[in-house]
NUKE-497863 format. One record per residue: residue in three letters; x, y negated, z negated of N, C-alpha, C in turn. Coordinates in steps of 0.2 Angstrom, whole numbers, padded with zeros to 4 digits, always signed. Each point is the difference from the previous one (the first is absolute). Last residue first. Layout:
ALAXYZXYZXYZ/...
This chain:
GLY-0410-0731+1028-0006+0005-0002+0000+0006+0005/ASP+0020-0019-0010-0004+0003+0006-0005+0005-0003/MET+0007-0020-0016+0003+0006+0002-0004+0002+0006/LEU+0004-0024-0015-0004+0004+0004+0004+0006+0003/ARG+0004-0020-0017+0002+0007+0000-0004+0005+0004/PRO-0012-0023-0004+0007+0002-0001+0001+0007+0001/ILE-0018-0020+0008+0000+0007-0001+0008+0002-0001/LEU-0009-0022+0005-0003+0001-0006+0002+0008-0002/ASN+0006-0012+0021+0005-0002-0006-0004+0001-0007/VAL-0011+0004+0021+0006+0005+0000+0004-0002-0006/LYS-0027-0004+0000+0006-0003+0002+0006+0005-0001/PRO-0024+0011+0002+0004-0005-0005+0006-0003+0004/ILE-0025+0008+0009+0007+0002+0001+0004-0005-0004/HIS-0024+0005-0008+0003-0003+0005+0007+0002+0001/ASP-0014+0007-0018-0005+0000+0005+0002-0004+0006/PHE+0014+0016-0018-0001-0007+0002-0006+0000+0005/TRP+0014+0015-0021-0005+0000+0005-0002-0007+0002/LEU+0018+0017-0015-0001-0007+0002-0004+0000+0006/TYR+0005+0020-0020-0001-0003+0006-0001-0007+0001/ASP+0006+0011-0020+0001+0006+0004+0000-0002+0007/ALA+0009-0017-0019-0006+0003+0002+0001+0006+0004/VAL+0018-0013-0010-0005-0005-0001-0007+0003+0001/LYS+0021+0013-0011-0002-0003+0007-0006-0004-0001/SER+0019+0006-0020-0007+0001+0003-0001-0003+0006/GLN+0021+0008-0018-0002-0004+0006-0007+0003+0001/SER+0017+0006-0018-0007-0002-0001-0004-0004+0006/ALA+0023+0007-0001-0003+0006-0002-0008-0001-0001/LEU+0015-0018+0004-0001+0004+0006-0004+0006-0001/THR+0009-0019-0015-0008+0002+0001-0001+0004+0006/GLU+0022-0008-0007-0003+0002-0007-0007+0002+0001/PRO+0013-0008+0019+0003+0007-0003-0004+0002-0006/GLY-0014-0015+0016+0006-0001-0003+0003+0007-0003/THR-0022-0004+0011+0005+0001+0005+0007-0001-0003/GLY-0027-0002-0005+0005+0005-0003+0006+0001+0004/ILE-0023-0005+0011+0002-0003-0006+0005+0005-0003/GLU-0010-0003+0027+0001+0004-0006+0002-0005-0006/LEU-0005-0006+0024-0003+0007+0000+0001+0003-0007/ARG-0003-0026+0012+0004+0004-0005-0003+0007-0001/LEU-0001-0017+0022-0004+0003-0005+0005+0004-0005/PHE+0009-0021+0015-0002+0007+0000-0004+0002-0006/ARG+0009-0022+0003-0005+0001+0004-0002+0007+0001/SER+0011-0008-0023+0002-0001+0007-0007+0001+0004/LYS+0000+0004-0023+0003-0007+0000+0002-0001+0007/SER-0019+0018-0011+0006-0001+0004+0002-0008+0000/LEU-0020+0013-0009+0005-0004-0004+0007+0000+0003/THR-0022+0008+0009+0005+0005-0002+0005-0003-0004/ASP-0016-0014+0010-0004+0005-0004+0005+0005-0003/GLU+0010-0016+0014-0002-0003-0006-0004+0005-0004/ALA+0004+0005+0022+0007+0001-0004-0002-0003-0007/THR-0021+0010+0011+0005-0006+0002+0006+0002-0004/PRO-0022+0017+0008+0005-0003-0005+0004-0005+0003/ASN-0021+0014+0007+0003-0006+0003+0005-0004-0005/LEU-0010+0020-0011-0003-0002+0006+0003-0007+0001/LEU+0008+0024-0014+0000-0008+0000-0003-0002+0007/ILE-0002+0024-0014+0000-0003+0006+0000-0008+0000/THR+0003+0026-0015+0000-0008+0000+0001-0003+0007/THR-0008+0025-0013+0003-0003+0005-0001-0008+0000/VAL-0001+0024-0017-0001-0007+0001+0004-0003+0006/SER+0002+0023-0008-0007-0001+0001-0002-0007+0002/ASP+0022+0006-0006-0001+0002+0007-0007-0001+0001/ASP+0008-0001-0022+0001-0006+0004-0001+0000+0007/THR-0014+0017-0014+0006-0002+0000+0001-0007+0003/VAL-0020+0019-0009+0002-0006+0003+0007-0002-0002/GLN-0011+0020-0008+0003+0001+0007+0001-0007+0003/SER-0010+0003-0022+0007+0001+0000+0003+0001+0007/GLN-0022-0009-0013+0002+0001+0007+0007+0001+0001/GLY-0011-0006-0021-0001+0007+0002+0002+0002+0007/LEU+0001-0022-0012-0007+0002+0000-0001+0008+0003/PHE+0021-0011-0002-0003-0001-0007-0007+0003+0000/ARG+0011-0001+0020+0003+0006-0004-0003-0001-0007/CYS-0005-0018+0014-0003+0006+0003+0002+0006-0004/LEU+0011-0020-0005-0007+0000-0002-0004+0006+0002/ARG+0022-0003+0008+0000+0002-0007-0007+0000-0003/PRO+0003-0006+0023+0002+0007-0001+0000+0002-0008/ILE-0004-0023+0008-0006+0004+0001+0002+0008-0002/ARG+0014-0021-0001-0003+0002-0006-0005+0006+0001/GLY+0013-0012+0018+0004+0004-0004-0003+0003-0006/ASN-0012-0015+0014+0001+0007+0004+0005+0004-0005/ILE-0006-0023-0006-0006+0005-0001+0002+0007+0003/GLY+0022-0011-0002-0006-0004-0002-0006+0005-0001/TYR+0023+0004+0009-0001+0001-0007-0006-0005-0003/LEU+0009+0002+0024-0002+0007-0002-0001+0000-0008/PHE+0007-0018+0017+0005+0003-0004-0002+0006-0004/ARG-0020-0016+0007+0007+0000+0003+0005+0003-0005/VAL-0024-0004-0005+0002+0007+0003+0007+0000+0003/GLN-0012-0019-0009-0002+0005-0005+0002+0007+0002/THR+0003-0021+0013+0004+0000-0006-0002+0005-0005/MET-0012-0003+0020+0006+0003+0001+0005+0000-0006/PRO-0027-0002-0001+0005-0004+0002+0007+0004+0000/THR-0021+0015+0004+0001-0005-0005+0006-0004+0003/VAL-0017+0022+0005+0002-0006+0003+0001-0005-0005/THR-0001+0029+0001-0001-0006-0003+0002-0006+0004/VAL-0010+0027+0001+0004-0005+0003-0001-0007-0003/VAL-0003+0029-0005-0001-0007-0002+0005-0005+0004/LEU-0011+0027+0002+0005-0005+0002-0002-0007-0003/PRO-0004+0028-0008-0003-0007+0002+0006-0004+0003/ALA-0004+0026-0007+0005-0004+0005-0003-0007+0002/THR-0011+0016-0015+0006+0002-0001+0006-0004+0004/GLY-0024-0010-0011+0002+0005+0004+0008+0002-0001/HIS-0009-0019-0012-0003+0000+0006+0003+0006+0005/THR+0007-0009-0023-0007+0002+0000-0004+0001+0006/ALA+0024-0006-0004-0001+0005-0005-0007+0002+0000/ALA+0007-0019+0013+0003+0007+0003-0002+0006-0005/TYR-0006-0022-0007-0004+0002+0006+0002+0007+0002/LYS+0013-0010-0017-0006+0002-0002-0005+0003+0005/ALA+0021-0010+0006+0001+0006-0003-0007+0003-0003/CYS+0000-0022+0009+0002+0005+0005+0000+0007-0003/ALA-0002-0018-0015-0006+0001+0003+0001+0005+0006/THR+0019-0005-0012-0005+0003-0004-0006+0002+0003/ALA+0016-0015+0010+0002+0007+0001-0005+0005-0004/ALA-0003-0023-0002-0002+0002+0006+0002+0007+0001/ALA+0006-0010-0020-0008+0001+0001-0001+0002+0007/GLU+0022-0004-0005-0002+0006-0004-0008+0001+0001/HIS+0011-0020+0009+0002+0006+0004-0003+0007-0003/GLU-0004-0021-0011-0004+0000+0006+0002+0007+0004/LEU+0012-0004-0020-0007+0001-0001-0004+0001+0006/ILE+0022-0007+0002+0000+0007-0001-0007+0002-0003/THR+0003-0023+0004+0002+0004+0006-0001+0007-0001/GLN-0002-0015-0018-0005-0001+0004+0000+0005+0006/SER+0018-0002-0015-0005+0004-0003-0006+0000+0005/PHE+0018-0013+0006+0002+0007+0000-0006+0004-0002/PHE-0001-0023-0003-0001+0002+0007+0001+0007+0001/ASN+0004-0008-0022-0007+0000+0002-0002+0002+0007/ALA+0023-0003-0006-0003+0005-0004-0007+0001+0001/PHE+0012-0018+0010+0002+0006+0003-0004+0006-0004/ASP-0010-0025+0001+0006+0003-0003+0000+0007+0003/LEU-0013-0020+0013-0001+0006-0004+0007+0002-0003/SER-0004-0018+0017-0005-0001-0006+0000+0005-0005/PRO+0012+0001+0022+0003-0004-0005-0004-0001-0006/PRO-0002+0023+0013-0002-0007+0001+0003-0004-0005/LEU+0008+0024+0010-0001-0004-0006-0002-0007+0001/ASP+0008+0019+0015-0007-0003+0001-0002-0004-0006/LYS+0020+0013+0001+0001-0005+0005-0007-0004+0001/ILE+0004+0019-0015+0001-0006-0003+0000-0006+0006/LEU-0003+0023+0006-0005-0002-0004+0001-0007-0002/SER+0018+0011+0012-0007-0001+0004-0005-0004-0004/ARG+0023+0006-0007+0001-0002+0007-0007-0001+0003/ASP+0002+0006-0023+0005-0005+0001+0000-0003+0007/THR-0014+0019-0006-0002-0006-0004+0005-0006+0002/TYR+0005+0021+0009-0006-0003+0003-0003-0006-0004/VAL+0018+0012-0009+0002-0003+0006-0006-0003+0003/LYS-0005+0012-0018+0004-0006-0002+0002-0004+0006/PHE-0010+0021+0003-0005-0005-0001+0003-0007-0003/LYS+0014+0019+0004-0003-0002+0006-0005-0006-0001/PRO+0009+0011-0019+0005-0004+0003-0003-0003+0007/ASP-0016+0006-0021+0003+0003+0006+0005-0004+0003/GLN-0015-0007-0018+0007+0002-0001+0003+0004+0005/PRO-0023-0008+0001+0005-0006+0001+0007+0002-0002/LEU-0018+0016-0002+0002-0001+0007+0005-0006+0000/ALA-0011+0009-0021+0006+0002+0002+0003-0002+0007/ILE-0022-0006-0009+0005-0003-0004+0007+0002+0002/PHE-0019+0009+0010+0000-0007+0002+0006-0003-0004/GLY-0005+0023-0004+0003-0001+0006+0001-0008+0002/GLN-0011+0005-0020+0007+0002+0000+0003-0001+0006/PRO-0023-0004+0000+0004-0005-0004+0007+0002+0000/ASP-0021+0006+0015+0006+0004-0002+0005-0005-0003/ILE-0020-0008+0008-0003+0006-0003+0006+0005-0002/VAL-0007-0027+0006+0006+0004-0002-0002+0007-0003/TYR-0016-0015+0008+0005-0002+0005+0006+0005-0002/GLN-0019+0001-0014-0002+0002+0007+0006-0001+0005/THR+0003-0007-0022+0000+0007+0000-0003+0003+0007/ARG-0001-0023-0005+0007+0002+0001+0001+0007+0000/ARG-0021-0009-0004+0002-0001+0007+0007+0002+0001/ASP-0008+0000-0022-0004+0005+0003+0002+0000+0008/MET+0010-0016-0015+0003+0006-0001-0004+0006+0004/ASP+0005-0026+0007-0006+0003-0003+0002+0008-0001/VAL+0020-0018+0003-0005+0003+0004-0005+0004-0004/ASN+0020-0011-0008-0005-0004+0001-0006+0003+0004/GLN+0022+0009-0003-0004+0001-0006-0006-0004+0000/LEU+0016-0001+0018-0004+0006+0000-0005+0000-0006/GLY+0011-0024+0005+0002+0007+0001-0005+0005-0001/GLY-0002-0025+0000+0002+0003-0006+0002+0007+0000/LYS-0007-0015+0019+0000-0005-0006+0004+0003-0006/GLN-0005+0013+0020+0004-0006+0002+0001-0005-0005/VAL-0015+0018-0003+0007+0002+0000+0005-0005+0002/ALA-0023-0005+0001+0002+0001-0007+0007+0003-0001/GLN-0010-0003+0022+0001-0006-0003+0003+0001-0008/ILE-0007+0019+0011+0006-0002+0003+0002-0007-0003/ASP-0021+0008-0006+0006+0004-0003+0006-0002+0003/GLN-0019-0009+0009+0001-0003-0007+0005+0004-0004/ILE-0007+0007+0022+0004-0006+0000+0001-0003-0007/GLU-0002+0027+0003-0005-0006+0000+0005-0007+0000/PRO+0011+0022+0011-0003-0002-0006-0004-0006+0000/SER+0003+0016+0022+0003-0005-0004-0003-0001-0007/LEU-0006+0015+0020+0006+0001-0002+0003-0004-0006/ALA-0024+0012+0013+0003-0007-0003+0006+0002-0004/ILE-0012+0014+0021+0003+0000-0007+0003-0007-0001/LEU-0018+0014+0018+0004-0006-0002+0002+0001-0007/ASP-0007+0019+0021-0001-0003-0007+0004-0006-0001/LEU-0010+0007+0025+0006+0001-0005-0002-0002-0007/LYS-0012+0001+0023-0002+0004-0006+0006+0001-0004/LYS-0002-0014+0020+0004+0006+0000-0002+0005-0006/ILE-0009-0022+0001-0001+0003+0007+0002+0007+0000/LYS+0005-0013-0019-0007+0002+0000-0002+0003+0007/ALA+0022-0008-0003-0001+0005-0004-0007+0003+0000/LEU+0006-0020+0012+0002+0006+0003-0001+0007-0004/GLN-0005-0021-0010-0005+0001+0005+0002+0007+0004/TRP+0015-0009-0015-0005+0003-0004-0006+0002+0005/LEU+0019-0012+0009+0002+0007-0002-0006+0003-0004/PRO-0002-0022+0009+0000+0005+0005+0002+0007-0003/GLN+0000-0019-0015-0006+0003+0002+0000+0005+0005/TYR+0018-0013-0011+0000+0007-0001-0007+0003+0003/LEU+0005-0024+0001+0005+0004+0003-0001+0007+0000/ALA-0015-0014-0012-0001-0001+0008+0006+0004+0003/GLN+0002-0001-0023-0007+0004+0002+0000+0000+0007/LEU+0017-0014-0009+0001+0008+0000-0006+0004+0002/THR-0004-0023-0003+0005+0001+0006+0002+0007+0001/SER-0012-0007-0019-0004+0001+0006+0004+0001+0006/ASP+0007+0008-0025+0001-0006+0004-0004+0001+0007/VAL-0006+0013-0023+0004+0001+0006+0000-0006+0004/ASN-0012+0004-0022+0005-0005+0001+0005+0002+0006/ALA-0020+0011-0008+0006+0003-0003+0006-0005+0002/GLN-0021-0005+0008-0001+0000-0007+0006+0003-0004/SER-0001+0000+0024+0001-0007-0003-0001+0000-0007/LEU-0003+0021+0010+0007-0002+0001+0001-0007-0003/ALA-0022+0008+0002+0004+0003-0006+0007-0002+0000/ARG-0014-0008+0018-0002-0003-0007+0004+0003-0005/LEU+0002+0010+0021+0004-0007+0000-0002-0003-0007/LEU-0011+0020+0004+0007+0001-0001+0004-0006-0001/ASP-0023-0002+0006+0001+0003-0007+0007+0001-0002/ASP-0005-0005+0023-0001-0006-0005+0001+0002-0007/GLU-0001+0017+0016+0007-0003+0000-0001-0006-0005/GLN-0018+0018-0006+0002-0004+0006+0007-0003-0001/CYS-0009+0024-0011+0000-0007-0001+0002-0003+0007/GLN-0001+0023-0002-0005-0001-0006+0000-0008-0002/ASN+0013+0015+0017-0005-0004+0002-0006-0001-0005/SER+0023+0010-0002-0005+0004+0000-0007-0003+0002/THR+0020-0012-0002+0002+0005+0005-0005+0005+0000/TYR-0003-0018-0016+0000-0002+0007+0002+0005+0005/GLN+0000+0005-0023-0007-0001+0003+0000-0003+0007/ASN+0020+0003-0011-0003+0007+0001-0007-0001+0003/LEU+0012-0019-0007+0003+0003+0006-0003+0006+0002/MET-0006-0010-0020-0004-0003+0006+0003+0002+0006/SER+0009+0008-0020-0006+0003+0001-0004-0004+0006/GLN+0022-0007-0006+0000+0007+0003-0007+0002+0001/VAL+0009-0021-0009-0004+0000+0006-0001+0007+0003/SER+0014-0006-0020-0007-0001-0001-0005+0000+0006/TYR+0025+0002+0000-0004+0006-0001-0007-0001-0001/PRO+0013-0017+0016+0000+0002-0008-0004+0006-0001/PHE+0013-0004+0024-0006-0003-0004+0000+0002-0007/PRO+0015+0005+0022+0002-0003-0006-0006-0004-0003/LEU-0002+0023+0015+0001-0007+0001+0001-0003-0007/GLY-0001+0026+0013+0001-0004-0006+0001-0007+0002/LEU-0012+0023+0011+0003-0006+0002+0001-0005-0006/ALA-0004+0029+0006-0002-0007-0003+0004-0005+0002/THR-0010+0027+0006+0005-0005+0002-0002-0007-0004/ASN-0005+0029+0003-0001-0006-0004+0006-0005+0001/SER-0004+0017+0020-0001+0001-0007+0000-0007-0004/ASN+0005+0004+0024-0006+0004-0001-0001+0002-0007/ARG+0015-0018+0018-0001+0003-0006-0007+0004+0000/ARG+0010-0016+0016+0003+0007+0000+0000+0004-0006/SER-0008-0023+0003-0003+0004+0006+0003+0007+0000/ALA+0008-0016-0016-0006+0003-0002-0003+0004+0006/LEU+0020-0012+0004+0001+0006-0005-0007+0003-0002/THR+0000-0018+0014+0003+0005+0004+0001+0006-0005/GLU-0008-0020-0009-0005+0003+0005+0003+0006+0003/VAL+0014-0013-0013-0005+0003-0004-0005+0004+0004/LEU+0014-0014+0012+0004+0005-0003-0004+0005-0004/ASP-0009-0021+0008+0001+0005+0006+0003+0006-0003/VAL-0003-0017-0015-0006+0003+0002+0001+0005+0005/ALA+0018-0013-0006-0001+0005-0005-0007+0003+0002/PHE+0005-0018+0014+0005+0006+0001-0001+0005-0005/GLN-0013-0019-0003-0003+0004+0005+0005+0006+0002/ILE+0007-0015-0016-0005+0004-0003-0003+0004+0006/ASP+0016-0016+0006+0003+0006-0004-0005+0004-0003/SER-0008-0019+0011+0003+0005+0005+0004+0006-0003/THR-0009-0018-0013-0006+0004+0002+0003+0005+0005/THR+0018-0008-0016-0005-0004+0003-0005+0005+0002/PHE+0022-0003-0019-0003+0004+0005-0007-0004+0003/GLN+0024-0003-0013-0005-0005+0002-0005+0004+0006/GLN+0015+0014-0011-0001-0005-0005-0005-0005+0002/PRO-0001+0023+0012+0005-0005-0001-0002-0005-0005/LEU-0009+0026-0002-0001-0006+0004+0005-0006-0001/GLY-0001+0029-0003+0002-0007-0003-0001-0005+0005/LEU-0010+0026-0005+0002-0005+0005+0001-0006-0003/CYS+0000+0027-0007+0000-0006-0003+0002-0005+0006/VAL-0010+0026-0004+0003-0004+0005-0001-0007-0003/PHE-0001+0027-0009-0002-0007-0001+0004-0004+0005/THR-0010+0027-0008+0005-0004+0003-0002-0007+0000/PRO-0006+0026-0013-0002-0007+0002+0006-0003+0003/GLY+0001+0026+0001-0003-0004-0005-0001-0007+0003/ALA+0018+0015+0010-0005+0003-0004-0002-0005-0005/GLN+0010-0007+0025+0001+0001-0007-0005+0004-0003/PRO+0006+0003+0026-0005-0004-0005+0003+0002-0007/LYS+0018+0001+0020-0006+0004-0002-0004-0004-0005/THR+0016-0010+0021+0000+0002-0007-0007+0004-0002/LYS+0013-0013+0021-0002+0007-0001+0001+0002-0007/THR+0006-0021+0007-0007+0000+0001-0002+0008-0001/VAL+0023-0007+0000-0003-0004-0005-0008+0002-0001/SER+0015+0009+0017+0001+0003-0007-0003-0004-0005/GLU-0001-0009+0021-0004+0006+0000+0000+0004-0007/ILE+0015-0018+0007-0006-0002-0003-0005+0005-0001/THR+0025+0007-0001-0004-0003+0005-0007-0003-0004/GLY+0026+0001-0010-0006+0004+0000-0005-0003+0005/PHE+0023-0007-0002-0004-0002-0007-0007+0004+0000/VAL+0014+0004+0019+0005+0000-0006-0003-0001-0006/ALA-0010+0004+0023-0002+0002-0007+0005+0000-0005/LYS-0005-0005+0026+0003-0005-0005-0002+0001-0007/ASN-0004+0014+0020-0005-0004-0003+0002-0005-0005/LEU+0015+0014+0010-0003-0003+0006-0006-0004-0002/MET+0012+0013-0016+0004-0005+0002-0003-0004+0006/ASN-0011+0020-0007+0000-0006-0006+0004-0006+0003/ASN+0001+0019+0013-0006-0003+0001-0001-0006-0005/LEU+0019+0013+0000+0000-0004+0005-0006-0004+0001/ASN+0005+0008-0025+0001+0003+0007+0000-0005+0005/ILE+0000+0003-0028+0002-0004+0005+0001+0004+0006/THR-0016+0003-0023+0005+0003+0004+0002-0006+0006/ASP-0014-0006-0018+0002+0006-0003+0006+0003+0004/VAL-0005-0026-0004-0001+0005+0005+0002+0007-0003/VAL-0011-0022-0013+0006+0003+0002-0001+0005+0005/ILE-0011-0022-0015-0001+0004+0005+0006+0003+0003/ALA-0006-0008-0026+0003-0002+0007-0001+0005+0005/ASP-0018+0000-0021+0007+0001+0002+0003-0003+0006/LYS-0023+0000-0009+0004-0006-0002+0008+0001+0001/ASN-0025+0009+0011+0006+0002-0003+0005-0006-0001/THR-0027-0001+0002+0006-0002+0003+0006+0003-0004/GLY-0029+0006+0004+0005-0003-0004+0006-0002+0004/SER-0020+0013+0007+0007+0002+0001+0004-0003-0005/GLY-0025+0000+0005+0003+0001-0006+0007+0002+0000/GLN-0016-0008+0017-0001+0007-0001+0003+0003-0006/ALA+0002-0022+0008-0007+0001-0001-0001+0007-0002/LEU+0021-0006+0007-0001-0003-0007-0007+0001-0002/GLU+0006+0007+0022+0002+0005-0005+0000-0003-0007/LYS-0007-0013+0018-0004+0006+0000+0002+0004-0006/LEU+0013-0019+0005-0006-0002-0004-0005+0007+0000/ILE+0020+0003+0012+0002-0002-0007-0007-0001-0004/GLN+0000+0002+0023+0000+0006-0003+0002+0000-0007/THR-0002-0020+0013-0006+0003+0000+0000+0007-0004/GLN+0020-0011+0004-0004-0004-0005-0007+0003-0001/GLN+0014+0008+0018+0002+0002-0007-0003-0003-0006/GLN-0005-0006+0023-0003+0006-0002+0003+0003-0006/SER+0009-0021+0007-0007+0000-0001-0004+0007-0002/ARG+0026-0003-0006-0004-0002+0006-0007+0001-0002/LEU+0020-0006-0017-0005+0005+0002-0004-0003+0006/PRO+0026-0003-0013-0005-0002+0004-0005+0005+0001/LEU+0017-0003-0021-0001+0005+0006-0006-0003+0004/LEU+0019-0010-0020-0007+0000+0004+0000+0004+0006/THR+0015+0000-0025+0000-0001+0007-0007+0000+0003/PRO+0014-0002-0026-0005+0002+0004+0001-0002+0007/PRO+0022+0003-0013-0006-0003-0002-0005+0002+0005/LEU+0005+0016-0005+0003-0005-0004+0005-0004+0004/THR-0025+0014+0006+0007+0000+0000+0003-0005-0005/SER-0024+0007+0006+0003-0001-0006+0008+0002+0000/ASP-0018-0012+0019+0003+0006-0002+0004-0001-0006/VAL-0022-0011+0011+0006-0002-0004+0003+0006-0002/ARG-0015-0005+0023+0001+0004-0006+0006-0002-0004/TYR-0017-0014+0017+0007+0002-0001-0001+0005-0006/ALA-0015-0015+0021+0000+0003-0006+0007+0004-0001/THR-0006-0012+0020-0003-0004-0005-0001+0003-0007/PRO+0018+0001+0023-0005+0003-0004-0003-0005-0005/ARG+0009-0009+0024+0003+0003-0007-0006+0003-0004/ILE+0006-0005+0027-0005+0000-0005+0002+0003-0006/ALA+0015-0014+0019-0002+0007-0003-0006-0001-0005/PRO+0004-0018+0021+0002+0002-0007-0002+0007-0002/ARG+0005-0007+0026-0006+0001-0005+0003+0001-0007/TYR+0008-0009+0027+0002+0001-0008-0007+0001-0003/ASP+0004-0006+0024-0002+0007-0002+0001+0001-0007/THR+0006-0021+0009-0007+0001+0002-0003+0007-0003/ALA+0023-0007-0003-0005-0003-0004-0007+0001+0001/ALA+0016+0009+0015+0000+0004-0007-0004-0004-0005/ALA+0003-0010+0021-0004+0007+0001+0000+0003-0007/ILE+0013-0019+0002-0007-0002+0000-0004+0006+0001/GLN+0023+0004+0000-0002-0003-0006-0008-0002+0000/PRO+0010+0007+0020-0001+0006-0004-0002-0003-0007/LYS+0005-0017+0015-0006+0004+0002-0001+0006-0004/LEU+0020-0014-0003-0006-0003-0002-0006+0004+0001/VAL+0022+0008+0007-0001-0001-0007-0007-0002-0002/VAL+0006+0005+0023+0003+0005-0004-0001-0001-0008/THR-0008-0016+0017-0002+0007+0002+0002+0005-0005/SER+0006-0023-0003-0007+0000+0000-0003+0007+0002/ALA+0024-0004-0001-0003-0001-0007-0008+0001+0001/MET+0013+0000+0020+0001+0006-0004-0003-0001-0007/GLY-0001-0019+0014-0004+0005+0002+0001+0007-0003/ALA+0014-0018-0006-0007-0002-0002-0005+0006+0002/LEU+0023+0001+0007-0001+0002-0007-0007-0002-0002/MET+0005-0006+0022+0000+0007-0001-0001+0002-0007/GLN+0002-0023+0004-0006+0003+0003-0001+0007-0001/ARG+0021-0011-0005-0005-0001-0005-0007+0003+0002/ARG+0018+0001+0015+0001+0005-0005-0006-0001-0006/SER-0007-0007+0025+0005-0002-0005+0001+0005-0005/PRO-0010+0006+0025-0002-0003-0007+0006-0001-0004/LEU+0001-0001+0027+0000+0005-0005-0002-0003-0007/MET-0009-0006+0026+0005-0003-0006+0000+0005-0005/
């Protein structure tokens, strides 16, 4: 008996349509996406993916003092080889083939707003990688009050125990939760023989500014935090800094503070940290490396701690330090961390016609300890 028309169609569907689909589903493997991206200085900024070996190369060159060129990546010549390598926006190799900077260099690592022990461990891994490729003076800056600097020195030189350091941090009113979170970093510094730098004003000085402005800070300590008063006063008049203030700094204003005092507190914290970094660089050889680990709010959009370091280095006689000498890497950033109102990361501030000339990108690199979601990564270019 011949099969009916319905039976014939059913047989065709099972052999021609359904079986290939099942096979395809069985063989499907999701693509492995990169965990690090270069923020290219195009207008608007774009992201260049970094393969694993490229990430390793970048960290190696940063450790050797390469810094990061802030110019957009362009191709000098267009030829068949460039086109085959998708080099319309520059190959990733052109990012990593950089010469060491003359003089000190700095790497600013930014932690997420709600950072956890896993974020700290990620920072530990990156700092360890950088330190392992160094053969000259290297320091790790942490957001602790200036007053614990002597104890940090004693700790790294084996002149005191860790309990002594913990006691000093508690006496300086450092929150016990923060102590526990940052502990793996200072332990790494001791193992790797890195110097430690205290980056923050005293807690009582921060509280004094919150209540009544900079004039309430003890004069002697204020002169330690602000060694370049003219530059400190002039910076807020810079058009790019004004955009940074309006589009980034003010976004962290707590409801309990007025803007003037919060602004004063923030710029004092940034200036104090940059001053500590610059002082170290000026007194520790010809090409020291300073790595800082701080909340992302202090380094995003390049006008926090990171943006002040070149000016202060030049003030101390390190004229070779430029913006390219400072590299900013955001660790596990979220859309909220970058002040985005969408699910995508925000890559820049200053997008309107009146602010385009003062546009600033969010960082030099975005680095993740996991594969980020597709909908987090905007403006992705071929690498």
